[in-house]
C-alpha positions in Angstrom: -56.1 -4.0 -9.8 -56.0 -4.5 -6.0 -54.1 -6.8 -3.7 -56.4 -9.5 -2.4 -54.7 -9.4 1.0 -54.4 -5.6 1.8 -56.6 -4.0 -0.9 -53.7 -1.8 -2.0 -53.4 -0.7 -5.7 -51.1 -2.9 -7.7 -49.3 -1.7 -10.8 -50.6 -3.1 -14.1 -48.2 -5.1 -16.1 -49.1 -5.1 -19.8 -47.2 -6.3 -22.8 -45.4 -3.6 -24.7 -46.5 -3.0 -28.3 -43.7 -3.3 -30.9 -43.3 -3.5 -34.6 -40.9 -5.4 -36.9 -40.5 -4.7 -40.6 -39.5 -7.1 -43.4 -38.0 -4.8 -45.9 -37.7 -6.3 -49.4 -34.9 -4.9 -51.6 -33.6 -6.4 -54.8 -34.8 -9.9 -54.0 -33.4 -9.8 -50.4 -34.4 -8.8 -46.9 -32.8 -6.1 -44.8 -31.5 -7.2 -41.5 -29.8 -5.1 -38.8 -27.0 -6.1 -36.5 -28.1 -4.9 -33.0 -25.9 -2.5 -31.0 -27.6 -3.5 -27.7 -28.4 -6.8 -26.0 -29.4 -9.2 -27.2 -26.7 -8.8 -29.8 -27.0 -10.4 -33.1 -29.0 -10.0 -36.4 -32.7 -9.0 -36.4 -35.4 -7.5 -38.4 -35.6 -3.7 -38.1 -38.1 -2.7 -35.5 -38.8 -1.5 -32.0 -41.3 -0.1 -29.5 -44.3 1.9 -30.5 -44.2 5.4 -29.0 -47.2 6.8 -27.2 -49.5 8.6 -29.7 -48.0 6.8 -32.6 -49.8 4.4 -34.9 -48.3 1.0 -35.7 -47.8 2.1 -39.3 -46.0 5.3 -38.2 -43.8 3.2 -35.8 -42.9 0.7 -38.6 -41.9 3.5 -41.0 -40.0 5.4 -38.2 -38.1 2.3 -37.0 -37.2 1.3 -40.5 -35.8 4.8 -41.2 -33.9 5.1 -37.9 -32.3 1.7 -38.1 -31.6 1.3 -41.8 -31.7 4.8 -43.3 -34.5 3.7 -45.7 -37.8 5.4 -46.2 -40.1 2.4 -46.8 -43.5 1.8 -48.4 -45.6 -0.5 -46.2 -47.2 -3.1 -48.4 -49.1 -5.2 -45.9 -49.5 -6.1 -42.2 -48.4 -9.7 -42.1 -49.1 -11.0 -38.6 -49.0 -10.2 -34.9 -46.7 -12.3 -32.6 -47.5 -12.4 -28.9 -45.6 -15.4 -27.3 -44.6 -14.0 -23.9 -41.2 -15.6 -24.4 -40.4 -14.0 -27.7 -38.2 -11.4 -26.0 -36.3 -12.4 -22.9 -36.2 -8.7 -21.7 -40.0 -8.3 -21.3 -43.3 -9.4 -22.7 -43.8 -7.8 -26.1 -46.4 -8.0 -28.8 -45.0 -7.4 -32.3 -47.0 -6.5 -35.3 -45.0 -7.3 -38.4 -45.2 -5.4 -41.7 -43.9 -6.2 -45.1 -42.3 -3.2 -46.8 -40.5 -2.2 -50.0 -37.3 -0.1 -49.8 -34.9 1.3 -52.3 -31.2 2.2 -51.9 -28.5 0.9 -49.7 -29.3 0.4 -46.1 -26.9 1.6 -43.4 -27.0 1.1 -39.6 -28.3 3.9 -37.4 -29.9 4.4 -34.0 -29.9 0.9 -32.3 -28.3 -0.8 -35.4 -24.6 -1.3 -35.7 -25.0 -2.3 -39.4 -27.8 -2.9 -41.8 -27.4 -5.3 -44.8 -29.4 -7.0 -47.4 -29.4 -10.8 -47.2 -30.7 -13.4 -49.7 -33.0 -16.0 -48.2 -30.5 -18.9 -48.3 -27.7 -16.7 -46.8 -29.3 -15.4 -43.6 -27.3 -15.3 -40.4 -28.7 -16.7 -37.1 -31.4 -14.3 -35.8 -32.3 -13.1 -32.3 -35.8 -13.1 -30.8 -38.3 -15.0 -32.9 -37.2 -13.4 -36.1 -36.3 -16.7 -37.9 -39.9 -17.9 -37.3 -41.2 -14.6 -38.6 -39.1 -14.9 -41.8 -40.1 -18.5 -42.2 -43.8 -17.5 -41.9 -43.2 -14.7 -44.5 -41.5 -17.1 -46.9 -44.3 -19.7 -46.5 -46.9 -17.1 -47.6 -45.0 -15.7 -50.6 -46.3 -16.9 -54.0 
């Protein structure tokens, strides 16, 4: 891309690809309490590394943040609203996964816990919308 006034090269600004994972365990959903801003509860997830598939990123982020090796069941939806993350424009592909065991916080997560649908804390980003969309499509 070039500047229309001076013809200099301009840096490209592209959205960053991310993944979020809805981990189902024992009738609940695993959430993490974030160590870094924005603080609060969220779905496990994060940025896709260069050379990594979305599926690899989803499994890696789930393991890093919850200690759970998950089985990906389905790709649910991709969320691309430029305002979904106040830090920068991200595009998140959300996966539904099954996990076993007790989650524990790691990497960027202070804690990881299983929450029942009616007992969820307030969530950061657009994760409440993501969970509502997930619940609406469940049989």
